C-alpha positions, 0 to 999 in steps of 0.5 A, spaced: 554 598 362 547 600 365 546 600 372 543 593 372 548 590 367 553 585 369 559 581 367 558 576 373 552 574 376 555 570 382 561 570 386 563 565 391 568 562 395 568 557 401 563 560 406 562 566 401 557 567 396 555 574 392 548 573 389 547 580 385 541 578 382 538 578 389 542 583 393 545 578 398 551 576 400 551 569 404 557 568 409 557 561 412 549 560 410 547 567 413 544 572 408 547 580 408 542 584 405 545 590 401 541 596 398 541 595 390 546 601 390 551 597 395 550 591 390 552 595 384 558 597 387 560 591 390 559 587 383 564 592 380 569 592 385 569 584 384 569 585 377 575 589 377 579 585 383 586 585 383 587 592 381 584 599 384 578 601 381 578 609 379 573 613 383 570 616 376 570 609 373 566 606 379 561 612 378 560 611 371 560 603 371 554 604 377 550 610 374 552 610 367 550 616 363 545 618 369 550 620 374 548 625 379 552 631 382 552 627 388 555 621 385 562 621 389 559 622 396 554 617 394 559 612 393 564 614 399 557 613 403 555 606 400 562 604 401 563 605 408 556 602 409 559 595 405 565 595 409 561 595 416 556 589 413 562 585 410 566 586 416 566 579 418 566 575 411 573 576 409 572 581 404 575 588 405 575 594 401 581 598 401 581 606 399 587 609 395 586 616 397 585 620 391 584 614 386 579 609 388 577 602 391 579 596 391 577 589 393 582 585 398 583 579 394 588 576 399 582 575 404 578 571 398 583 566 396 577 563 391 576 569 388 583 570 386 583 563 383 577 565 379 581 571 377 587 567 374 582 562 371 579 569 367 586 571 365 587 564 362 581 564 358 583 571 355 590 568 354 588 562 350 583 567 346 589 571 345 594 566 342 588 563 338 588 570 335 595 571 334 596 577 338 603 577 341 603 583 345 597 581 348 599 574 349 605 577 353 601 582 357 596 576 359 602 571 361 605 576 366 598 578 369 597 570 370 604 569 372 603 575 378 596 573 380 598 565 381 605 568 385 600 572 389 595 566 390 601 561 392 604 567 397 597 567 400 596 559 401 604 559 404 602 565 409 595 561 411 598 554 411 604 557 416 599 561 420 594 555 421 600 550 423 603 556 428 596 556 431 596 548 431 603 548 435 602 554 439 594 553 441 591 559 445 592 559 453 586 557 454 586 551 450 589 544 452 594 542 447 593 535 443 
């Protein structure tokens, strides 16, 4: 995969959109400009969401065959900058020490749903080809993704109901 070649050009959920072609994240209508390097890293992490992307794979997908000696440091600096820029969007980048990085998909439920959709497409393709082992693995991945999505929705709804039952002290009850 070359630096500007991607699996998806846009990723979005309610109030959040990543326009890779223009290196901009839109959150609630406001643009957050990214450097091309930051956009590359975010795209790779979004394409690999729901799992940790090893640093070596991230370097390979961002730089391709022209990997500089300082690639690991450059990735770390760019991830730090991305975290600051995306702080209020619900997108969180978690570091797995000595392993790599992962997008916190819990913060972006629509991206989780899109992951489930991609798994379903791959599952249907595998079923049509008769790949029994792949079908079983994809079915397990789909079940896990859907279970996690339902858990997130339940916790989010419980938190919303709790906030309605117990409003902050400076707000009157309705």
